[in-house]
Legacy VTK file of the C-alpha trace (Angstrom):
# vtk DataFile Version 3.0
C-alpha trace
ASCII
DATASET POLYDATA
POINTS 86 float
0.000 0.000 0.000
1.242 3.510 -0.779
0.482 6.452 1.505
1.322 10.150 1.754
2.772 11.402 5.050
0.917 14.263 6.706
2.557 14.577 10.131
5.269 12.999 12.266
4.064 12.420 15.828
7.322 11.180 17.372
10.360 9.088 16.505
8.367 6.000 15.567
4.810 7.188 14.834
3.328 9.198 11.982
0.005 10.099 10.376
-1.011 9.870 6.737
-3.094 12.241 4.624
-6.231 10.236 5.514
-5.554 10.742 9.248
-4.554 7.108 9.874
-1.765 6.469 12.357
1.234 4.209 11.807
3.985 2.920 14.075
7.329 1.729 12.746
7.842 -1.979 13.432
10.886 -2.911 15.530
11.791 0.730 16.262
11.883 1.818 19.908
12.295 5.588 19.779
12.437 7.596 23.025
9.131 8.798 24.457
8.396 12.499 25.040
9.798 12.468 28.583
12.965 10.595 27.592
16.360 11.818 26.438
16.733 11.800 22.651
13.024 12.309 21.927
13.477 15.548 19.967
16.318 14.263 17.808
14.478 11.004 17.050
11.361 12.935 16.009
13.430 15.319 13.866
15.262 12.417 12.199
12.002 10.727 11.225
10.492 14.050 10.153
13.464 14.759 7.864
13.225 11.297 6.309
9.497 11.068 5.561
7.634 14.402 5.737
5.879 15.024 2.437
7.058 11.694 1.058
4.974 9.023 -0.555
5.743 5.771 1.248
5.235 2.092 0.628
3.961 0.502 3.839
3.586 -3.149 4.741
1.436 -3.817 7.781
2.846 -6.441 10.139
0.602 -5.835 13.151
-1.531 -3.402 15.093
-1.004 -1.566 18.389
-3.199 1.037 20.131
-5.279 1.627 16.973
-2.137 2.200 14.912
-0.976 0.005 12.078
2.477 -1.412 12.844
4.394 -1.193 9.576
7.602 -1.671 7.663
8.150 1.435 5.536
10.272 2.395 2.559
10.477 5.170 0.041
9.781 3.830 -3.477
13.024 3.001 -5.269
15.072 2.704 -2.074
16.195 -0.672 -0.758
16.792 0.317 2.871
13.658 0.650 4.985
12.899 3.700 7.096
12.749 1.269 10.034
16.407 0.278 9.495
17.487 3.892 8.973
15.795 4.960 12.230
17.390 2.116 14.180
20.824 3.244 12.967
20.151 6.754 14.293
18.854 5.707 17.726
LINES 1 87
86 0 1 2 3 4 5 6 7 8 9 10 11 12 13 14 15 16 17 18 19 20 21 22 23 24 25 26 27 28 29 30 31 32 33 34 35 36 37 38 39 40 41 42 43 44 45 46 47 48 49 50 51 52 53 54 55 56 57 58 59 60 61 62 63 64 65 66 67 68 69 70 71 72 73 74 75 76 77 78 79 80 81 82 83 84 85
């Protein structure tokens, strides 16, 4: 499935243009009260804001689709890129 990113919520959660929420699978970004939260959110924001993404749902958590994400044409997933930055 292909989606368009509307807003990054934090370092592992984002919203699409249809107001659906997604969480990156296997990424454990810091929560708002934790050290590194701002940089994790900024890293994800820089990678995906305004991008069209290919998402593969692998689960569900708290009414969010848990997904593996990549930008079309790129081999490395956003999940892997985020884990390298955390």
